[in-house]
N, CA and C atoms as an extended XYZ file, in Angstrom:
324
Properties=species:S:1:pos:R:3:atomname:S:1:resname:S:1:resid:I:1 pbc="F F F"
N         1.170       -1.081        0.002 N   MET     1
C         0.125        0.137        0.304 CA  MET     1
C         1.133        1.251        0.117 C   MET     1
N         2.081        1.183        0.559 N   THR     2
C         3.046        2.376        1.019 CA  THR     2
C         3.138        2.807       -0.457 C   THR     2
N         3.714        1.853       -1.452 N   GLU     3
C         4.305        1.998       -2.798 CA  GLU     3
C         3.517        2.877       -3.626 C   GLU     3
N         1.819        2.546       -3.108 N   ILE     4
C         0.912        3.193       -4.166 CA  ILE     4
C         0.541        4.640       -3.821 C   ILE     4
N         0.824        4.702       -2.563 N   LEU     5
C         0.684        6.221       -2.133 CA  LEU     5
C         2.067        6.709       -2.172 C   LEU     5
N         3.061        6.485       -2.373 N   ASP     6
C         4.219        6.997       -2.280 CA  ASP     6
C         5.492        6.329       -3.488 C   ASP     6
N         5.224        6.298       -4.610 N   PRO     7
C         5.818        5.628       -5.987 CA  PRO     7
C         7.289        6.171       -5.823 C   PRO     7
N         8.190        5.546       -5.730 N   LYS     8
C         9.595        5.474       -5.958 CA  LYS     8
C         9.983        6.383       -7.209 C   LYS     8
N         9.276        6.263       -8.327 N   HIS     9
C         9.265        7.208       -9.579 CA  HIS     9
C         8.855        8.559       -9.474 C   HIS     9
N         8.430        8.895       -8.174 N   TYR    10
C         7.892       10.393       -7.942 CA  TYR    10
C         8.575       11.004       -6.673 C   TYR    10
N         9.767       10.613       -6.686 N   ARG    11
C        10.593       10.742       -5.392 CA  ARG    11
C        12.072       10.885       -5.793 C   ARG    11
N        12.526       11.805       -5.288 N   SER    12
C        14.019       12.257       -5.705 CA  SER    12
C        15.083       11.353       -4.946 C   SER    12
N        16.125       11.281       -5.276 N   ASN    13
C        16.895       10.734       -4.793 CA  ASN    13
C        17.425       11.274       -3.073 C   ASN    13
N        17.024       12.414       -2.703 N   ASN    14
C        17.097       12.841       -1.468 CA  ASN    14
C        15.535       12.808       -0.668 C   ASN    14
N        14.826       12.393       -1.294 N   GLY    15
C        13.776       12.260       -0.678 CA  GLY    15
C        12.273       13.359       -0.846 C   GLY    15
N        12.668       14.130       -1.639 N   ILE    16
C        11.550       15.030       -2.296 CA  ILE    16
C        10.876       14.555       -2.907 C   ILE    16
N         9.603       14.782       -2.667 N   GLN    17
C         8.306       14.227       -3.278 CA  GLN    17
C         7.744       15.147       -4.572 C   GLN    17
N         7.337       14.460       -5.577 N   CYS    18
C         6.983       15.613       -6.404 CA  CYS    18
C         5.530       16.172       -6.084 C   CYS    18
N         4.915       15.340       -5.429 N   ILE    19
C         3.511       16.603       -5.286 CA  ILE    19
C         3.974       17.317       -4.033 C   ILE    19
N         5.424       17.302       -3.269 N   ASP    20
C         5.552       18.273       -2.467 CA  ASP    20
C         5.920       19.790       -3.189 C   ASP    20
N         6.891       19.474       -4.463 N   VAL    21
C         7.169       20.412       -5.040 CA  VAL    21
C         6.052       21.468       -5.665 C   VAL    21
N         4.854       20.483       -6.290 N   ILE    22
C         3.825       20.797       -6.905 CA  ILE    22
C         3.181       21.703       -5.759 C   ILE    22
N         3.056       21.075       -5.020 N   GLU    23
C         1.866       21.773       -3.435 CA  GLU    23
C         2.846       23.217       -3.100 C   GLU    23
N         4.160       23.010       -3.029 N   ALA    24
C         4.535       23.999       -2.336 CA  ALA    24
C         4.727       25.450       -3.615 C   ALA    24
N         4.920       25.201       -4.747 N   TRP    25
C         4.557       26.118       -5.793 CA  TRP    25
C         3.273       26.474       -5.842 C   TRP    25
N         2.653       26.083       -5.576 N   GLU    26
C         1.063       25.767       -5.541 CA  GLU    26
C         0.855       25.904       -7.467 C   GLU    26
N         0.930       24.913       -7.733 N   LEU    27
C         0.975       25.142       -9.312 CA  LEU    27
C        -0.669       24.459       -9.786 C   LEU    27
N        -0.765       24.812      -10.927 N   ASN    28
C        -2.172       24.369      -11.896 CA  ASN    28
C        -2.143       23.026      -12.323 C   ASN    28
N        -3.146       22.473      -12.583 N   TYR    29
C        -3.159       20.875      -13.274 CA  TYR    29
C        -2.095       21.110      -14.335 C   TYR    29
N        -1.849       21.914      -15.217 N   HIS    30
C        -0.995       21.658      -16.580 CA  HIS    30
C         0.200       21.666      -16.069 C   HIS    30
N         0.699       22.737      -14.972 N   ARG    31
C         1.968       22.785      -14.525 CA  ARG    31
C         2.317       21.720      -13.592 C   ARG    31
N         1.393       21.465      -13.078 N   GLY    32
C         1.737       20.225      -11.938 CA  GLY    32
C         2.251       19.019      -12.825 C   GLY    32
N         0.951       18.686      -14.399 N   ASN    33
C         1.668       17.549      -14.665 CA  ASN    33
C         2.950       17.690      -15.656 C   ASN    33
N         3.383       19.074      -16.227 N   ILE    34
C         4.733       19.111      -16.399 CA  ILE    34
C         5.645       18.619      -15.594 C   ILE    34
N         5.781       19.163      -14.485 N   ILE    35
C         6.606       18.805      -13.563 CA  ILE    35
C         6.721       17.437      -13.140 C   ILE    35
N         5.407       16.717      -12.924 N   LYS    36
C         5.217       15.132      -12.669 CA  LYS    36
C         5.836       14.500      -13.886 C   LYS    36
N         5.740       14.737      -15.086 N   TYR    37
C         6.201       13.911      -16.129 CA  TYR    37
C         7.711       14.299      -16.467 C   TYR    37
N         8.556       15.528      -16.000 N   LEU    38
C         9.744       15.632      -16.310 CA  LEU    38
C        10.274       14.944      -15.534 C   LEU    38
N         9.945       14.895      -13.684 N   LEU    39
C        10.652       14.017      -12.824 CA  LEU    39
C        10.532       12.803      -13.065 C   LEU    39
N         9.140       12.130      -13.446 N   ARG    40
C         9.372       10.403      -13.696 CA  ARG    40
C        10.038       10.067      -14.804 C   ARG    40
N        10.176       10.913      -15.860 N   ALA    41
C        10.817       10.446      -17.152 CA  ALA    41
C        12.174        9.452      -16.975 C   ALA    41
N        12.062        8.432      -17.241 N   GLY    42
C        13.057        7.326      -17.134 CA  GLY    42
C        13.190        6.824      -15.912 C   GLY    42
N        12.539        7.465      -14.668 N   LYS    43
C        12.580        6.852      -13.465 CA  LYS    43
C        11.417        5.698      -13.342 C   LYS    43
N        10.199        5.674      -13.948 N   LYS    44
C         8.968        4.663      -13.870 CA  LYS    44
C         9.039        3.346      -14.470 C   LYS    44
N         9.682        3.759      -15.756 N   HIS    45
C         9.883        2.775      -16.592 CA  HIS    45
C        10.960        3.222      -18.105 C   HIS    45
N        12.277        2.860      -17.950 N   LEU    46
C        12.912        3.063      -19.033 CA  LEU    46
C        12.453        3.544      -20.328 C   LEU    46
N        11.904        2.298      -20.567 N   GLU    47
C        11.414        2.333      -22.203 CA  GLU    47
C        10.017        3.515      -22.470 C   GLU    47
N         9.769        4.166      -21.410 N   THR    48
C         8.829        5.162      -21.759 CA  THR    48
C         9.087        6.753      -21.101 C   THR    48
N        10.496        6.581      -21.408 N   GLU    49
C        11.086        7.992      -20.937 CA  GLU    49
C        10.934        8.858      -21.978 C   GLU    49
N        10.665        8.676      -22.969 N   ILE    50
C        10.708        9.777      -24.523 CA  ILE    50
C         9.142       10.215      -24.292 C   ILE    50
N         8.155        9.248      -23.837 N   GLU    51
C         6.919        9.182      -23.857 CA  GLU    51
C         6.352       10.063      -22.715 C   GLU    51
N         7.148        9.930      -21.504 N   ASP    52
C         7.047       11.164      -20.388 CA  ASP    52
C         6.961       12.559      -20.841 C   ASP    52
N         8.479       12.699      -21.677 N   LEU    53
C         8.965       13.915      -21.781 CA  LEU    53
C         7.791       14.567      -22.819 C   LEU    53
N         7.219       13.503      -23.775 N   CYS    54
C         6.398       14.070      -24.699 CA  CYS    54
C         5.293       14.614      -24.149 C   CYS    54
N         4.951       13.842      -23.203 N   LYS    55
C         3.449       13.756      -22.141 CA  LYS    55
C         3.735       15.523      -21.298 C   LYS    55
N         4.901       15.387      -21.025 N   ALA    56
C         5.381       17.076      -20.264 CA  ALA    56
C         5.404       18.078      -21.452 C   ALA    56
N         5.767       17.890      -22.371 N   ARG    57
C         5.718       18.932      -23.401 CA  ARG    57
C         3.996       19.110      -23.894 C   ARG    57
N         3.218       18.049      -24.061 N   TRP    58
C         2.042       18.496      -24.489 CA  TRP    58
C         1.308       19.289      -23.111 C   TRP    58
N         1.685       19.028      -22.224 N   TYR    59
C         1.122       19.983      -21.228 CA  TYR    59
C         1.670       21.435      -21.283 C   TYR    59
N         2.754       21.290      -21.183 N   LEU    60
C         3.482       22.779      -21.364 CA  LEU    60
C         2.698       23.507      -22.663 C   LEU    60
N         2.403       22.764      -23.955 N   ASP    61
C         1.686       23.429      -24.825 CA  ASP    61
C         0.378       23.608      -24.675 C   ASP    61
N        -0.492       23.030      -24.038 N   ARG    62
C        -1.690       23.524      -23.357 CA  ARG    62
C        -1.513       24.841      -22.417 C   ARG    62
N        -0.724       24.830      -21.380 N   GLU    63
C        -0.722       25.713      -20.793 CA  GLU    63
C        -0.343       27.011      -21.466 C   GLU    63
N         0.451       26.854      -22.322 N   ILE    64
C         0.980       27.901      -23.547 CA  ILE    64
C        -0.657       28.821      -24.234 C   ILE    64
N        -1.089       27.517      -24.840 N   ALA    65
C        -2.465       27.864      -25.134 CA  ALA    65
C        -3.167       28.495      -24.651 C   ALA    65
N        -3.390       27.744      -23.378 N   ARG    66
C        -4.723       28.582      -22.517 CA  ARG    66
C        -4.160       30.171      -22.030 C   ARG    66
N        -2.889       30.291      -21.873 N   LEU    67
C        -2.500       31.433      -21.510 CA  LEU    67
C        -2.564       32.833      -22.765 C   LEU    67
N        -2.267       32.070      -23.860 N   GLN    68
C        -2.399       32.968      -24.856 CA  GLN    68
C        -3.956       33.135      -25.240 C   GLN    68
N        -4.830       32.132      -25.232 N   ASP    69
C        -6.213       32.148      -25.154 CA  ASP    69
C        -6.914       33.193      -24.055 C   ASP    69
N        -6.353       33.385      -22.981 N   ILE    70
C        -6.559       34.253      -21.729 CA  ILE    70
C        -5.815       35.768      -22.320 C   ILE    70
N        -4.887       35.748      -22.767 N   LYS    71
C        -4.249       36.832      -23.387 CA  LYS    71
C        -5.221       37.809      -24.557 C   LYS    71
N        -5.296       36.822      -25.591 N   SER    72
C        -6.066       37.301      -26.678 CA  SER    72
C        -7.442       37.538      -26.338 C   SER    72
N        -8.220       37.184      -25.259 N   SER    73
C        -9.677       37.374      -25.059 CA  SER    73
C        -9.734       38.903      -24.188 C   SER    73
N        -8.443       38.917      -23.587 N   ALA    74
C        -8.583       40.243      -22.954 CA  ALA    74
C        -8.294       41.790      -23.938 C   ALA    74
N        -7.787       41.460      -24.992 N   THR    75
C        -7.724       42.695      -26.005 CA  THR    75
C        -8.728       42.394      -27.073 C   THR    75
N        -9.368       43.414      -27.576 N   PRO    76
C       -10.185       43.394      -28.514 CA  PRO    76
C        -9.418       42.932      -29.847 C   PRO    76
N        -9.635       41.978      -30.522 N   ALA    77
C        -9.468       41.492      -31.944 CA  ALA    77
C       -10.529       41.072      -33.110 C   ALA    77
N        -9.791       41.745      -34.268 N   ALA    78
C       -10.540       41.438      -35.215 CA  ALA    78
C       -10.252       40.301      -36.285 C   ALA    78
N        -9.281       39.458      -35.487 N   ALA    79
C        -9.185       38.086      -36.119 CA  ALA    79
C       -10.312       37.424      -36.671 C   ALA    79
N       -10.046       36.426      -37.488 N   GLN    80
C       -10.895       35.390      -37.975 CA  GLN    80
C       -10.836       34.321      -36.753 C   GLN    80
N       -12.351       33.605      -36.678 N   PRO    81
C       -11.584       32.166      -36.196 CA  PRO    81
C       -10.838       31.019      -36.531 C   PRO    81
N       -10.301       30.702      -35.651 N   LEU    82
C        -9.331       29.623      -35.949 CA  LEU    82
C        -9.901       28.493      -36.467 C   LEU    82
N        -8.896       28.113      -37.555 N   SER    83
C        -9.542       26.800      -38.330 CA  SER    83
C        -9.327       25.700      -37.385 C   SER    83
N        -9.586       24.365      -37.458 N   PRO    84
C        -9.629       23.049      -36.742 CA  PRO    84
C        -7.860       22.872      -36.827 C   PRO    84
N        -7.367       23.214      -37.979 N   ALA    85
C        -5.645       23.110      -37.702 CA  ALA    85
C        -5.274       23.627      -37.048 C   ALA    85
N        -5.827       24.926      -36.574 N   GLU    86
C        -4.939       25.909      -36.033 CA  GLU    86
C        -5.368       26.126      -34.556 C   GLU    86
N        -5.996       25.280      -34.085 N   LYS    87
C        -6.709       25.072      -32.965 CA  LYS    87
C        -5.334       24.514      -32.174 C   LYS    87
N        -5.119       24.924      -30.940 N   PRO    88
C        -4.186       24.275      -30.018 CA  PRO    88
C        -4.094       22.823      -29.946 C   PRO    88
N        -5.272       21.891      -29.742 N   ARG    89
C        -5.061       20.346      -29.518 CA  ARG    89
C        -4.885       19.978      -30.761 C   ARG    89
N        -5.577       20.694      -31.807 N   ALA    90
C        -4.845       19.800      -33.039 CA  ALA    90
C        -3.587       19.950      -33.101 C   ALA    90
N        -2.958       21.010      -32.978 N   ARG    91
C        -1.460       21.327      -33.354 CA  ARG    91
C        -0.606       20.529      -32.171 C   ARG    91
N        -1.279       20.585      -30.845 N   ILE    92
C        -0.374       19.583      -29.754 CA  ILE    92
C        -0.218       18.270      -30.247 C   ILE    92
N        -1.369       17.407      -30.611 N   VAL    93
C        -1.536       16.118      -30.876 CA  VAL    93
C        -0.958       15.750      -32.047 C   VAL    93
N        -0.760       16.693      -33.050 N   ALA    94
C        -0.076       16.440      -34.436 CA  ALA    94
C         1.669       16.571      -33.845 C   ALA    94
N         2.074       17.304      -32.926 N   GLN    95
C         3.325       17.336      -32.726 CA  GLN    95
C         4.127       16.347      -31.925 C   GLN    95
N         3.254       15.901      -30.972 N   CYS    96
C         3.380       14.835      -30.084 CA  CYS    96
C         3.254       13.513      -30.896 C   CYS    96
N         2.417       13.373      -32.104 N   SER    97
C         2.535       12.036      -32.791 CA  SER    97
C         3.748       12.033      -33.344 C   SER    97
N         4.293       13.054      -34.046 N   LYS    98
C         5.184       12.915      -34.650 CA  LYS    98
C         6.751       12.539      -33.480 C   LYS    98
N         6.939       13.141      -32.448 N   CYS    99
C         7.701       12.789      -31.107 CA  CYS    99
C         7.668       11.222      -30.951 C   CYS    99
N         6.375       10.917      -30.426 N   CYS   100
C         6.134        9.588      -29.539 CA  CYS   100
C         5.497        8.431      -30.412 C   CYS   100
N         5.343        8.876      -31.829 N   ASP   101
C         5.095        7.647      -32.743 CA  ASP   101
C         3.700        7.152      -32.736 C   ASP   101
N         2.775        7.814      -31.892 N   GLN   102
C         1.499        7.137      -31.428 CA  GLN   102
C         0.583        8.263      -32.195 C   GLN   102
N        -0.776        7.384      -33.005 N   PRO   103
C        -1.894        8.370      -33.763 CA  PRO   103
C        -2.198        9.466      -32.892 C   PRO   103
N        -2.619        9.120      -31.444 N   ASP   104
C        -3.347       10.361      -30.719 CA  ASP   104
C        -2.507       11.392      -29.800 C   ASP   104
N        -1.106       10.954      -30.188 N   GLY   105
C        -0.023       11.847      -29.568 CA  GLY   105
C         0.649       11.197      -28.268 C   GLY   105
N        -0.240       10.546      -27.202 N   PHE   106
C         0.186        9.635      -26.421 CA  PHE   106
C        -0.869        8.650      -25.743 C   PHE   106
N        -0.694        7.709      -25.164 N   ALA   107
C        -1.690        7.417      -24.301 CA  ALA   107
C        -1.773        7.749      -23.149 C   ALA   107
N        -3.096        7.860      -22.439 N   ALA   108
C        -3.282        8.885      -21.320 CA  ALA   108
C        -2.614        8.138      -19.975 C   ALA   108
C-alpha cells in the first residue's frame, strides 16, 4: 500500500516528493503535470522515458495555449476564427504524434 501512496518514481534520491514540489509552488493542473512527467521520465520505466517527456511537452503546450487564449480574449481582436488545424489541441496532438510515434499523441 505504501508503494501506491509513495511510488519511487515520484521521489528524488534525497527524498523530495513530486507532489510536495507541485503543492509548494501552488501549480495548476497543467503545470503540475509538466513537473510530474519531467521528474518521472526514465524513472518509472526506461522504455517510456521519451513518452513521459512528450507528455510534459503536451501539457506545456496546453498551458501556453491557455495563457494565449486568456491574453487574446483580454484584448479586442478583429481576427478570424481559428480553423480546426490552427486550434491548440490539433497542433499539440500533431506535434506529439511526430515525437512519440502514437496516432493520438500519447496514451493517457
